[in-house]
N, C-alpha and C positions, 0 to 999 in steps of 0.2 A: 561496202555493204557487208557489214558484219552483224551476226545475227545478235539480238537482244533478248527479247521475250517472246513466248508463244501469244499467238491470239486467235481470232476465228473470222472467217469471211463474212458473215454477217455485221460483225462490229466493224469490221474494214467498210463495208458499204454504207453502214448508217453514219460513219464519218463524213462521208460524201452528201448524205442528207441533211446533215448539220451544216456543211459548208454552202450547198446550194440555197438552204433557208436563208442564210446570212445574204447570200446574193440575190435572193427573192427581195429580201428587205431593202437592200441597196437600190433595187430597181424600184419599189415602192417610194422609196425616198426621191429618187429621182422623178418619177410620175409627178410627185406632190409639187414639185418644184416645175416641171414642164406643163402642167395641166392648168395654167395660167391665161387669162383672156388679156391678149396684146391691144383687142380692137379698141380703138379710141386713143392711143398714144401717138398716131399719126405724125411719122415723120420725127419722131424723138421729142416734138414740143408738145403734142396735145391737140385739140380741135376747139374752134370756137362754135362749132354746131352744138345743138341742145341734145346731147345723147345722154342715156341712163346707161352707164357701164354695167351697173350690178344686173340689169335687165338682159343685156347682151351675154353677161356671163352665164346666167341661169339657162337661157335658150340655147346657146352654143355647147353647153354640158360641161364647162369650165368649174373647178372647184373654186377659183379665186381669180382676181384679175392683177395684172402687172401694175404694181403701185406706182412707179416712177416711170416717166414718159420716155426718158433717156433710154431705159432698158427695154422698150418695147421691139427693138430689133436685136437684142443681145442674143449672141450664140452660147451663151454659157450651158443652156439646156443639152446642147449637142454633146458638148464633154460631158455632162453628168449621165447622159445615156451611154455613151460608148465606156465611160470608166466602169459602171456598173456590169456591162456586157463583157468587159476584158476580163474581170474578175471570173465570170462564168466560164469562160474559155481557159483561163488559167486552172481552174480546178478540173475540168475536163480533159486537159492535157495531162495532169496528174494521174488522172486515173487511167487513161489510155496507156500511159507510159507504164504504168505499174502492170498492168495486164499484160501489155506487149511483152514485158520482161519475163512474167511469169508463166508465159506460154511457151517460151524457148525451150528447145530441148534440154538446156543446161539445168533449167529449174522443172518444168513440168508441173506445175502446180495447178494450171488451169488449162481450159480448152475451148475454143469457140466452134459453133457447128460450121459444117462447110460453106453454108450460105454466106457466112462472114468473113470467108478467107478466098484467096486466089492461089492460084498454081504458078510457080514460077516457069518462067519461059525455057529455061534450060536445065533447071535442078528438078528431077521429078519427085524427089523426097520431101520438097519443101511445101509447107503449108503457109502461105503468107498472109497474116491477121490484117487484111487491107482497111477493114473498117476501124480498126485501132490506128492505122497509118494515116487515114483521111482525117481523123480528129486531130492527131497531131500535126498534120500539115496544115489544117485550117487554123489552129492555135498559134502558129507562128507569126503570122502578121498583126495578131491581135493584141501582141505586146506593144505595138506602135499605134493604135488606134487613137489613144488619149492624146498623145504627143503630136501626132498628125493633125487631129481636131483642133488643138489648142494653136498649133503653128498656122493652121490654115485660115481660122477664123477671127484671129486677134487684130487683123489688121485695120486701120481706121478708115472712115469712109460713112458712106451712108448706110451702109449695113445690107443694101440690095443684092451685092454680090455674095454675101453669105446666103442669103435666102436661097439664091440660085444655086449654090455649091453644098448646101446641107443634106437635101434629100439622097442624092446618089450616095454619099459618103455614109449616112446613116443606114440606108436601105441594105448596103453591103454587109455592115455589122450586124443588124438585126436578121438578116436572112441566114448569113452563116451560123451565128448563134443559135437559133431556132432549129435548123437543120442538124447540128452538131449534138444538140439535146436530145432529139428524137434518136439519132443513131446511137449516142451513148446509152440512152434508155434501153434500146432494143438489145444492146450488148450486155447490159447488165441483166437483164431478165433471161437471157439465153445463155450466159457463161456457165461452164460446168467445171468443178472444182475437182481435180484428181485425188480423192482422200488417200487411197493407199500411196500414192507419191508423198504427200504431205506428212503423213504417219511415218513413212520410212525416213524421210529428213528428221523430223522431230525426235524419232527414236535414237538417232545418232548424234544428235544436236545437245550441246552443254547450254541451251538458252534458258534452262529453268534453274540455274545455279543460284539466282538471286531469291529464289523460294527456298532453296537450302540454307542460304544465308539468315533468310527471315527467321526459318524453324531454328537456327542456333540461337538469335538473339531472343527469341521469344520464350525457347524451351531449356536455354543452357545458361543463360544470362550475360551472354556477349555482348559488347558494343557492335555497332556496325562495323567500325574500323576492324576490330578482333574478326568478325564473322566473315568479312570480305577476305581478310587475309588467308583464313584457315581455308575458304573454298577454292582461293586462288591457288593455293598451294596444292590442294587435291587434285583439280583439274590438271595443273602441269605435271604432277607426279603421273597420272594416267597417261597423258600425251607422251611424255618421255618414254614410257614402257609400252606403248602402243594400245592400251586397254581402252574399251569402248566405255561407256557411261552405264551399259547393262553390267558390266563387268566390277564396277567399284564395291569395295566392301567397307564394312565397319571398321576394320582393323586399318585400311588405307587413311581413312578419315582420323583415327587415334593418332596415326603417324604424321600426317599432315598439321595436326592441332599441335603436337608435340613440337614440330620444326618452328612451327608460325610463333605459337604461345608459350611453349616451354612446359605445357601440360596436356594431359590427355583428355579429349573430348569424346565421350562414350554415346553411341547411337545405333539403334539396331537396325540390321540391314533392311527389314521391311519399312521402317520409318524413313530410311535414306533413300530408297528407291521411291518410295510414295513422294518424298519431296522434289525429286528429279523427274517424276512422271509429268509430261506436259498436259494431259487431260487433267489431271488433278490440280495443275497449276490453273487453268482455266477455270475449272468448277470452284476453286478457293478464292477467286477474285470477286471481294463483295464492296468493294469502295464505288461511290455514284459514278457512272460513266464507263466502268470498267468492262473487261472482256467475259466476266462471269455470265451464265444464263439467266439470271434474275436481271442483271443490268441490262443485258442486251434485251430482254423482253421489255424493259422500261423505255429503253431507247426506241424501240420499235414503236410502242404506244405513242411516245413522244412525237417521233415522226409522222406517224398516221394523223395526230391532232394536228399538227402544223400544217400537213398538206389539206387537210379539211378545212382549215382558217384560211388558207391561201385561195383554195377556191372560192370560198365564200365571198372573200374580198374582189378577187375576179370578177364574180357574178354580179356582186353590188355595183362595181364600178360600169360593167356594161349596161346593167338596167338604168343606171342615172343617165347614160348617153342616149339609151333608146327613149327615156322619158323626156329628155331636153329635146329630142328630135320630134317627139309628138308635139311638144308645146310650141317649138318652133313652126312647125306645119300649121297648127292652129293659129298661131299669132299671124302669119301669112295670110291665111285664108280671111281672117277678121279684118286685114288690112285691105284686101282686095274688094271685100263686100261695101266698104265704106263709098 
């Protein structure tokens, strides 16, 4: 767990918005394959009765019908669903693990409200983040959902045993994922960032040295290899002499460049400290998707747009089923009147 570069918490949370968006799209794809009408495949060979499969597809709210009668009792849809749900749990586990680590005394970057924590039965000083532990505990078995599904429902036979075995298997995965999504959402909305602690760590950290190397490339004509070597030498000199990042001087950079390149590279202390400043680092990240304020704003708007589109899709899907239910009732009434 070595430090790399500074970021910000909003950018971190938005990464999970992107991951969960991809999970939502996986669920949409699974839904499109699940929402097919098997009625009429009849024991895997079809039927001699005069039925209109397109009509029943519409009345039952399916998007399409199963095209091949042998696939009428196929259980691939179960694997499709649990695979998508496993990805959700995989990402929620990453989220909970990060916050669990960051909330420890050793890090102290974030803190959860008391309602999300429990008290140790023996250690009075401990605040156990039980909500995060619950998510991690639930995520453990999810890695085996797909393999268990494929192993359970691949056996030969009529397929009836699959029909009886699938509901409880899927119910567990669906219920667990739904509950953990709600819990993770509550955590994300209530977690508090310890700004003072984060600034303290960043103030002592050399995680902005890549920005200093960028400055040397852009303003002193060095190659990436040369800039990397100079900055690495500078950091080593400071660590060997016990100096902090705030104590570094332009003369030290000149000495480091002389040792590394055989020539002195001059830089004012103002420029040097600005290049190493973590807040300046974040402000100057301008590439698409970066931690810079403008890009975080763009990512936020994108996440909001995706959420609106997702909600619209869900509402349209529900409306279609409600409309199908209405048509089915009308069809039943019409038949009963004959």
